[in-house]
C-alpha positions as protocol buffer text, in pm:
chain_id: "A"
residue {
  index: 1
  type: UNK
  ca { x: -5825 y: 2550 z: -1194 }
}
residue {
  index: 2
  type: UNK
  ca { x: -5917 y: 2316 z: -910 }
}
residue {
  index: 3
  type: UNK
  ca { x: -5648 y: 2099 z: -753 }
}
residue {
  index: 4
  type: UNK
  ca { x: -5609 y: 1839 z: -480 }
}
residue {
  index: 5
  type: UNK
  ca { x: -5298 y: 1749 z: -282 }
}
residue {
  index: 6
  type: UNK
  ca { x: -5182 y: 1478 z: -45 }
}
residue {
  index: 7
  type: UNK
  ca { x: -4858 y: 1375 z: 124 }
}
residue {
  index: 8
  type: UNK
  ca { x: -4665 y: 1077 z: -13 }
}
residue {
  index: 9
  type: UNK
  ca { x: -4354 y: 1065 z: 210 }
}
residue {
  index: 10
  type: UNK
  ca { x: -4258 y: 1023 z: 495 }
}
residue {
  index: 11
  type: UNK
  ca { x: -4628 y: 1005 z: 591 }
}
residue {
  index: 12
  type: UNK
  ca { x: -4856 y: 870 z: 324 }
}
residue {
  index: 13
  type: UNK
  ca { x: -5210 y: 1005 z: 318 }
}
residue {
  index: 14
  type: UNK
  ca { x: -5473 y: 770 z: 177 }
}
residue {
  index: 15
  type: UNK
  ca { x: -5713 y: 1049 z: 79 }
}
residue {
  index: 16
  type: UNK
  ca { x: -5676 y: 1393 z: -76 }
}
residue {
  index: 17
  type: UNK
  ca { x: -5615 y: 1614 z: 225 }
}
residue {
  index: 18
  type: UNK
  ca { x: -5610 y: 1957 z: 64 }
}
residue {
  index: 19
  type: UNK
  ca { x: -5849 y: 2089 z: -202 }
}
residue {
  index: 20
  type: UNK
  ca { x: -5868 y: 2431 z: -363 }
}
residue {
  index: 21
  type: UNK
  ca { x: -5831 y: 2651 z: -666 }
}
residue {
  index: 22
  type: UNK
  ca { x: -5521 y: 2830 z: -794 }
}
residue {
  index: 23
  type: UNK
  ca { x: -5386 y: 2983 z: -1112 }
}
residue {
  index: 24
  type: UNK
  ca { x: -5119 y: 2714 z: -1155 }
}
residue {
  index: 25
  type: UNK
  ca { x: -5026 y: 2378 z: -1010 }
}
residue {
  index: 26
  type: UNK
  ca { x: -4708 y: 2530 z: -863 }
}
residue {
  index: 27
  type: UNK
  ca { x: -4908 y: 2802 z: -683 }
}
residue {
  index: 28
  type: UNK
  ca { x: -5141 y: 2541 z: -537 }
}
residue {
  index: 29
  type: UNK
  ca { x: -4847 y: 2322 z: -427 }
}
residue {
  index: 30
  type: UNK
  ca { x: -4681 y: 2613 z: -249 }
}
residue {
  index: 31
  type: UNK
  ca { x: -5007 y: 2706 z: -75 }
}
residue {
  index: 32
  type: UNK
  ca { x: -5060 y: 2340 z: 28 }
}
residue {
  index: 33
  type: UNK
  ca { x: -4711 y: 2322 z: 183 }
}
residue {
  index: 34
  type: UNK
  ca { x: -4753 y: 2655 z: 360 }
}
residue {
  index: 35
  type: UNK
  ca { x: -5108 y: 2604 z: 491 }
}
residue {
  index: 36
  type: UNK
  ca { x: -5036 y: 2250 z: 616 }
}
residue {
  index: 37
  type: UNK
  ca { x: -4696 y: 2354 z: 761 }
}
residue {
  index: 38
  type: UNK
  ca { x: -4518 y: 2065 z: 592 }
}
residue {
  index: 39
  type: UNK
  ca { x: -4169 y: 1983 z: 717 }
}
residue {
  index: 40
  type: UNK
  ca { x: -3859 y: 2004 z: 498 }
}
residue {
  index: 41
  type: UNK
  ca { x: -3806 y: 1694 z: 278 }
}
residue {
  index: 42
  type: UNK
  ca { x: -4179 y: 1611 z: 288 }
}
residue {
  index: 43
  type: UNK
  ca { x: -4294 y: 1485 z: -50 }
}
residue {
  index: 44
  type: UNK
  ca { x: -4644 y: 1526 z: -187 }
}
residue {
  index: 45
  type: UNK
  ca { x: -4846 y: 1494 z: -505 }
}
residue {
  index: 46
  type: UNK
  ca { x: -5081 y: 1750 z: -662 }
}
residue {
  index: 47
  type: UNK
  ca { x: -5343 y: 1661 z: -921 }
}
residue {
  index: 48
  type: UNK
  ca { x: -5547 y: 1891 z: -1140 }
}
residue {
  index: 49
  type: UNK
  ca { x: -5914 y: 1802 z: -1101 }
}
residue {
  index: 50
  type: UNK
  ca { x: -6007 y: 1837 z: -1467 }
}
residue {
  index: 51
  type: UNK
  ca { x: -6118 y: 1488 z: -1565 }
}
residue {
  index: 52
  type: UNK
  ca { x: -5929 y: 1222 z: -1759 }
}
residue {
  index: 53
  type: UNK
  ca { x: -5655 y: 1456 z: -1884 }
}
residue {
  index: 54
  type: UNK
  ca { x: -5556 y: 1571 z: -1531 }
}
residue {
  index: 55
  type: UNK
  ca { x: -5204 y: 1698 z: -1473 }
}
residue {
  index: 56
  type: UNK
  ca { x: -5017 y: 1521 z: -1190 }
}
residue {
  index: 57
  type: UNK
  ca { x: -4694 y: 1653 z: -1039 }
}
residue {
  index: 58
  type: UNK
  ca { x: -4483 y: 1544 z: -745 }
}
residue {
  index: 59
  type: UNK
  ca { x: -4311 y: 1798 z: -521 }
}
residue {
  index: 60
  type: UNK
  ca { x: -4066 y: 1800 z: -232 }
}
residue {
  index: 61
  type: UNK
  ca { x: -4037 y: 2073 z: 31 }
}
residue {
  index: 62
  type: UNK
  ca { x: -3680 y: 2198 z: 1 }
}
residue {
  index: 63
  type: UNK
  ca { x: -3701 y: 2488 z: 248 }
}
residue {
  index: 64
  type: UNK
  ca { x: -3957 y: 2595 z: 508 }
}
residue {
  index: 65
  type: UNK
  ca { x: -3874 y: 2957 z: 596 }
}
residue {
  index: 66
  type: UNK
  ca { x: -3984 y: 3079 z: 347 }
}
residue {
  index: 67
  type: UNK
  ca { x: -4130 y: 2775 z: 178 }
}
residue {
  index: 68
  type: UNK
  ca { x: -3963 y: 2652 z: -140 }
}
residue {
  index: 69
  type: UNK
  ca { x: -4043 y: 2346 z: -348 }
}
residue {
  index: 70
  type: UNK
  ca { x: -3860 y: 2132 z: -597 }
}
residue {
  index: 71
  type: UNK
  ca { x: -3983 y: 1860 z: -834 }
}
residue {
  index: 72
  type: UNK
  ca { x: -3977 y: 1505 z: -698 }
}
residue {
  index: 73
  type: UNK
  ca { x: -4002 y: 1159 z: -848 }
}
residue {
  index: 74
  type: UNK
  ca { x: -4290 y: 934 z: -747 }
}
residue {
  index: 75
  type: UNK
  ca { x: -4192 y: 683 z: -481 }
}
residue {
  index: 76
  type: UNK
  ca { x: -4238 y: 312 z: -535 }
}
residue {
  index: 77
  type: UNK
  ca { x: -4314 y: 101 z: -229 }
}
residue {
  index: 78
  type: UNK
  ca { x: -3999 y: -59 z: -86 }
}
residue {
  index: 79
  type: UNK
  ca { x: -3749 y: 153 z: -281 }
}
residue {
  index: 80
  type: UNK
  ca { x: -3626 y: 508 z: -287 }
}
residue {
  index: 81
  type: UNK
  ca { x: -3728 y: 753 z: -555 }
}
residue {
  index: 82
  type: UNK
  ca { x: -3422 y: 692 z: -777 }
}
residue {
  index: 83
  type: UNK
  ca { x: -3490 y: 317 z: -790 }
}
residue {
  index: 84
  type: UNK
  ca { x: -3217 y: 239 z: -540 }
}
residue {
  index: 85
  type: UNK
  ca { x: -3268 y: 17 z: -240 }
}
residue {
  index: 86
  type: UNK
  ca { x: -3276 y: 211 z: 86 }
}
residue {
  index: 87
  type: UNK
  ca { x: -2970 y: 180 z: 309 }
}
residue {
  index: 88
  type: UNK
  ca { x: -3003 y: -84 z: 580 }
}
residue {
  index: 89
  type: UNK
  ca { x: -3128 y: 52 z: 908 }
}
residue {
  index: 90
  type: UNK
  ca { x: -3016 y: -83 z: 1244 }
}
residue {
  index: 91
  type: UNK
  ca { x: -3340 y: -54 z: 1434 }
}
residue {
  index: 92
  type: UNK
  ca { x: -3289 y: -263 z: 1744 }
}
residue {
  index: 93
  type: UNK
  ca { x: -3016 y: -345 z: 1990 }
}
residue {
  index: 94
  type: UNK
  ca { x: -3034 y: -705 z: 1866 }
}
residue {
  index: 95
  type: UNK
  ca { x: -2937 y: -592 z: 1513 }
}
residue {
  index: 96
  type: UNK
  ca { x: -2651 y: -384 z: 1654 }
}
residue {
  index: 97
  type: UNK
  ca { x: -2523 y: -677 z: 1863 }
}
residue {
  index: 98
  type: UNK
  ca { x: -2538 y: -908 z: 1560 }
}
residue {
  index: 99
  type: UNK
  ca { x: -2336 y: -658 z: 1355 }
}
residue {
  index: 100
  type: UNK
  ca { x: -2077 y: -610 z: 1629 }
}
residue {
  index: 101
  type: UNK
  ca { x: -2044 y: -987 z: 1677 }
}
residue {
  index: 102
  type: UNK
  ca { x: -1996 y: -1040 z: 1302 }
}
residue {
  index: 103
  type: UNK
  ca { x: -1726 y: -771 z: 1297 }
}
residue {
  index: 104
  type: UNK
  ca { x: -1550 y: -927 z: 1600 }
}
residue {
  index: 105
  type: UNK
  ca { x: -1555 y: -1272 z: 1434 }
}
residue {
  index: 106
  type: UNK
  ca { x: -1405 y: -1128 z: 1117 }
}
residue {
  index: 107
  type: UNK
  ca { x: -1130 y: -950 z: 1314 }
}
residue {
  index: 108
  type: UNK
  ca { x: -1045 y: -1271 z: 1502 }
}
residue {
  index: 109
  type: UNK
  ca { x: -1032 y: -1474 z: 1180 }
}
residue {
  index: 110
  type: UNK
  ca { x: -790 y: -1224 z: 1023 }
}
residue {
  index: 111
  type: UNK
  ca { x: -570 y: -1221 z: 1335 }
}
residue {
  index: 112
  type: UNK
  ca { x: -570 y: -1602 z: 1360 }
}
residue {
  index: 113
  type: UNK
  ca { x: -475 y: -1635 z: 993 }
}
residue {
  index: 114
  type: UNK
  ca { x: -186 y: -1390 z: 1031 }
}
residue {
  index: 115
  type: UNK
  ca { x: -54 y: -1562 z: 1345 }
}
residue {
  index: 116
  type: UNK
  ca { x: -86 y: -1904 z: 1181 }
}
residue {
  index: 117
  type: UNK
  ca { x: 106 y: -1780 z: 876 }
}
residue {
  index: 118
  type: UNK
  ca { x: 397 y: -1643 z: 1082 }
}
residue {
  index: 119
  type: UNK
  ca { x: 413 y: -1950 z: 1309 }
}
residue {
  index: 120
  type: UNK
  ca { x: 414 y: -2190 z: 1013 }
}
residue {
  index: 121
  type: UNK
  ca { x: 677 y: -1979 z: 832 }
}
residue {
  index: 122
  type: UNK
  ca { x: 901 y: -1982 z: 1141 }
}
residue {
  index: 123
  type: UNK
  ca { x: 851 y: -2359 z: 1181 }
}
residue {
  index: 124
  type: UNK
  ca { x: 937 y: -2424 z: 814 }
}
residue {
  index: 125
  type: UNK
  ca { x: 1247 y: -2206 z: 836 }
}
residue {
  index: 126
  type: UNK
  ca { x: 1354 y: -2402 z: 1147 }
}
residue {
  index: 127
  type: UNK
  ca { x: 1293 y: -2739 z: 974 }
}
residue {
  index: 128
  type: UNK
  ca { x: 1498 y: -2647 z: 670 }
}
residue {
  index: 129
  type: UNK
  ca { x: 1772 y: -2493 z: 877 }
}
residue {
  index: 130
  type: UNK
  ca { x: 1734 y: -2142 z: 746 }
}
residue {
  index: 131
  type: UNK
  ca { x: 1762 y: -1990 z: 1092 }
}
residue {
  index: 132
  type: UNK
  ca { x: 2082 y: -1954 z: 1293 }
}
């Protein structure tokens, strides 16, 4: 059978970058990963070039020495493969400063609230004569 393969993540190829024949789609996928020296966790798709009833499978490189593959889910733009939103990434020093400033404001609000509570409790106890 003839097959074609291309990377889908982290780099997304717009065209089929590897063509060839193999006995099975798994054999072709393993040869594609090996010949192109794909890194671990690289995801790619392989399609059987047999017309309208073509078999399509997604793979992920799970090990590189020696190469091993595992099935993968197709990725949808903007989300991870399991349908979950990706974790937020702090990409610039501005984002990091904003996060640190937000954390500092929260800490100060908590401290101010605690101090205000104890001061008002002491003042009320003094007003009602509960202190000696």
